[in-house]
N, C-alpha and C positions, 0 to 999 in steps of 0.2 A: 674582507680579505678571505674569510672562510668560503664565501660563495664562489670566489674566483678559484680557490684551491680545489674545489670539488671535482671539476671535470678532469683536471690533470691527475688527481688521485685515482681516477678510474684506470688510467694507463699504468700508474705505479702499482696498483693492486694486481692488475692483470700480469704484469712482469714478475711480481713477487710470487704469485701462485703458479704461473706457468713455468717459472724457473725451477720448480721442484720436479719438472718432467725431464730436464736435461739441458745441455748446452745448445743443441740445435733448435729446440722450441724457443729458448730464450733469444737466440740470434734471430729467429724467424719473427718473433714479436717486435724485436728492435727494427727489423727491416720494414715490416708492415706499418708500424707506428711512425717510422720516418717519412713514409709516403702520406699517411693519414694526418700527420701533424700540420702540414701546410694548409690544407683546406679548413682544418679545425680552427686554426688561429686567424685565418682570413675571415671566416664566418664570425668569430668573436669580434674582430676589428670592425667589420661592417655594422654589426649590432651596436657597437660602442658609439657609432655616429649619432645614435638617438639620444644618448645620455646628456651631453652638454646642451643640446637644444631644448630638451625637456626641463633640465635644471634652470636654464636661463628663463624659459617661459614661466616656470613655477615661481622664480624669484620676483618676477614682475606681476604675479597674480593672474596670469593669462591661462586659466584652466582650459578654455576651449582650444587654444593653440596647442597646449600639451596633449590633449586628447586627439586632435587632428594629426599631430606628429606621430603618435602611437599607431593610429590606423594606417597612415602612409608608410610608417616603418614596418608594419606587418606585411604589407605588400612587397616591400623591398626584401625583407628577410625570407619570405616565402619563396620568392623567385631565386634568391641566392641559395637557399636550401636545396631546391630542385636542381639547380645548375651544379652544385657541388656533388650531389649523388650521381648525376649524369656523367660528369667529367671523371669521377673515380671509377665508374663502371667502364668507361672508355679506356682508362689506363690499365685496367686489370689484365688484358691479353698481353701486355708488354712488360709484365713484372719480371720476366726472365731475361730482360735486355740490359740490366744494370750491373753486370759483372759480379753477381752474388753467387754463393755456393748453391748448386741445384737442389740439395736437400733442404736448405733454408727456404728457398723460393717455394718449393712444393708445400711446405707446412704453412707458409705465410699467406698463400692465396685464399684458402677458405676463411681464415680469420679476417683478412682484409675485406672480403666480400660482404660478410655479415655486418661488420662494424660500419661499413659504408652506408647501409640502410638506416643507421641511427642518426645520421647527420641532419636529416630533415626535421624530425621532432626536436633535435637539439637546437637547431636554428630558431624554431618557433619559441622554445624556452628562452633563448637569449633575448629575443625581442621583448618578451614580458619582463625579463630580469632587468634589462637596461632601462626600460620605462619606469619600473618601480624604483630603481636606484637613482634615476634622475629626479624623482620626487623624494629623495633621501630616505627611502624605505629599503633597507638591505636585509631585514630579518627573514622575510619569506623565502627569498632565493637561497639564503644561507642554510636555513633549516631543510629545505627541499634538496639541496645539494648534499648535505650530510645524510639525509634519509636515503637518497639515491645511492650513495656509496655503501651504506650498510646493506641495502638490498643487493647491490652488485657483488659484495663480498659473499653473502649467503648463496646467491645463485652461482657464483664461481665455484664455490665448494661443492654444490650439488652437481653442476654440469661437468666440471673438469674431472672430478674424481669419481663421480657416479654414486649418488646417495638416494635413499628412498625409492629404490627399485629402478632408477634411471641408469642406463648404461654409461660408463665413463666416456666423455666426449673429447677429452684432451684439450688442446689449445683452442679449438673452435668453440668449446663450451664457454670460454671466457668472452668470446665475441657475442654469443647469444645473451649472456648475462648483461653485457653492456647495452645491447639493443633494448632489452626489456626494461632495464632500469631507466634508460633515457626516455622511453615512451611514457612510463609511469610518472616520471618527473615533469614532463611537459604537461600531461593531463592534470596533475595536481596544481601546477602553477596557473594554468588557465582557470581552473575552478576557483582558486584562491582570489585572483584579481577580480573576476566577474561576480563574486559572491560577497565581497567585503564592502561595508558601508563607506569606508574611506575612498573607494574608487567609484562609487555609485554615479556621481556626476560625470566623471570621465567616461564611464561606460555608456551612459545615456547619450552623450555627445558622440562617442565612438560609433554607435549604430546610426545616428542621424546625419553625421557629417559626410560630405562627398570627398572622394579621392582628389588630391591636387598634385600635379606633377612638380610644382615648385617645392613642395615640402618633401616629396620623395627625393628630389635633386639635392635638397639641403642635407638630408640624411646621408645620401651617397657622397656628397662633397667632403664630408668628414669621415664617413665610414670606409670608403674605398682606400683613401690614403692610409687610414689607420690599419686596415687589413693588410696593405702592402708593407707597412712598417713591421707588423708581426711576421709576415711572410719572409722578409729579408733577414730577420733575426732567427726565427725558428727554422726557416728554410736552410739557414747556414748550419744549424745543428743537424738537420735532416741530411744535408749534403755530406756533412762530416761522417754520418753513419754509413753512407754509401762508400765513401773513400776508405773508411776503416774496414768495411765488409769486403772490399776488393783486396785488402791486404791479408786478412785472416779472420775466420768466423769466431775464433776464441777471443780475439781482441774486440770483435763486434759485440759479443755477449757481455764482456766487461764494460764496454762503452754503454750498453743499454742499462746496466746497473747504475753506473755513475750518472747518466743522464736522467734516470728515474729519480734518483735522490736529489740531484740539482734542480729538477723541475718543481719539487715541493717548495723550496724557498723562492724560486722564480715566480710561481703563481701566487704565493703569499705576497711577494713584493708587488705583483700586478694588482693586488687588492689596494695597496697604497696608491698605485697609479690611478685606479678607478675612483678612489676617494678624492684624489687631486682633481680629476676631471669634474666631479660634482661640485666640490668646494670652490674651485676656480671659476667654473661656469656660473655658479650662484652669485659670487661677488662681482663678477664681470657684469651680470645683469643689473646689479645694484650700483655699479660704477664705484665701488668701494675698493680701490686698488691697494691701499695700505693694508687693509684686512686680508685681501687676496694674497699679498706677499707673505704676511705672517702665517696664514693657514698653510701655504705651500712650503714655507721654510720649516714649519713644524713637521710636516709629513716627510720632508727630506731627512730631517734629523732622526725621526722615528725609523725610517727604512734603513738608514745607515746602522743604527744600533741593532735592529733586527737581523740584518744580513751579516753583521760582524759576529753576532751570536751564532747564527747558522753556520758560518765558516768555522767557528771553534768546534761545533758539533761534528762537522764533516772531518775536520783534522783529527780530533781525538778519537772519533769512531771509525776511522778509515779502514782499520783491519777487522772491525766487528760488523759494520753495517752491510758490506757486500755478502757476508755469510748468511744473511737473512734471505737472499735470493737464490743462492746455489751452494753446493758443497764442493765444487771443483776448485782445488787449490790455486791452479794457474789463473783462472778467471778472477778469483778473489784478489790475488796479488796485483794483477794489472789494474783492476778497479780501484784498489787502494791507492795506487800511484796517481790515477786520474782524479781522485778526490783531493789530493794535494793542490792540483791546479784549480779545482772547484773552489777550494777555500780562498785562493788568491783573487778570484774574480767576483766574489759575492757582493762586495760593496759596489763595484762598478755595475753589476747586473741590476741591483736595487735602484741605484741612482738613475740609470738610463730609462728604466721602465716607469719610474715615478715622474721623471721629467717629461717623457712622452705623454703621460696622462695629463699633466699640468698644461702642456702646450695644446693638447686636444681641447681642454677647457677654454682656452683662448681662441679656439677654432683655427689654430696655426698648425697645419698638417703637411703643407707642401715641402718646405725646407727640411723639417724633421725626417720626412720620408727619404729625401735625397741623402741625408746624413746616414741613415741606417743602411741604405744601399751601398754607399761608399765604404762604410766601416766593415760590413760583413762580406760583400761580394767583390769589392775591389782590393781589399786588404786581407781580411780574415781567412777566407777560403783559399785563395791562392797561396798565402803563407802557410796555412795548415797542410795543403797538398805538398808543397815543397819540403817542409819539415818531415811530414809523416811518411810520404811515399818516396820522394826523390832522395832524401837524406836518410831514409830508413829508420826514422824515430818512431814509427808506428802511431798508435793511438795518442801517445803523449805529445808528439809533434803536432797532430791535428788539434788537440785541445789547447796547446799553447797559442796556436793561431786564433782560436775562438776567444781566448782570454784577451788577446791584443785588440781584437775587434770590439769586444764589449767595453773595454776601457776607453778607447777612442770615442765610441758612441756616447758613453756616459759624460765625458768631459764636454763634448760639443753640444749635446742636448741641454745639459745644465747651464752652460754659458748662454745659450740662446734664450732660454726661459728667463734667466736672471736679467739679461740685457733688456728684453722686451718689457718686463714688469717695471724695471727702474725707469725706462723711458715713458711708460704710461703714467707713473707717479709724477715724474718731472713735468709732463705735459699738463696734467690735471691741476698742478699747483702754480703753474706759471701764468 
């Protein structure tokens, strides 16, 4: 869970520290991150395609297959990393075409440019992370994610505000801190995996084995739909930022605060989803469907309790937490109202992301992808646009639309997983 939380915390810390510079920089980082979030989560999703395949191979004692998957996954994720960087650089000249405040766009472009460069080392890190997690080793990625965040905070303080003789760089300083911390994290993860005895056999096979299109295709068959699932959900939140930004930059700044806080519990819940992928993938490999159901049910129960607790924190702290990001009273007041909506969709958010992880463990990705598309882009965003802009409810209306989409997705994904597992148990005992 902590490993998954790590990369989202980079954006939260950036928002927290940049918010001290004023409303325009805070709105600018909201705009930049709304564009950066979509390729970020697509890359995570593609890398996730490796995890259930490695977990399944590991459960069957197929070390050679796991190592081959890792090597072929490396090729896939290297290409994806290059494509993401290229697409983002191609998007940069059009950042003034999304009906945003000109002052916000001007500040967002340098930050966007530098953070874009960090996506390649980040994608390589994800390949190693998902390989080790497929082998049920989560500690290395967790520790490195935490260390990366500590480094990011220190570098933010130095670069943004100007310390140790360095001139204050403002918002772009946060971008350089993110780039450096992600390069260091990637390098340390590579060193860790290639130097540890636990992975010695895997790494020997890694260097000796040949690339196989069938195994690249297997990673892509799970990874691309998983990436699309993340795009449909996180893209909905990114689209909501653009809608709110077209209404008012003050509301956009408040939206950034609320989304930064909500993203903490979301990525923690994603950790439960990642655990579900590994546990379900392992038990599927063993054909132990009853244990598979028990493991998944336990994770559902845990995520409901966790997200309910997170909701209480957001509700009780709604007037205090936004004040950590800014001193502007109007921004704090709007963010506080958005945190009420955040409280209401916490359990739905946790259930849907855990169900998606469990379905990924079953290699069931096509229908869940369709469900996410319908929930967010057919229902959530149009509803949010109507409430927020046409009915002039502002950010609150947009967030109500998001809450509706999350709830529909959660119900549908949970029902699909439960139905499939019950059918597998019934078939195995008949």
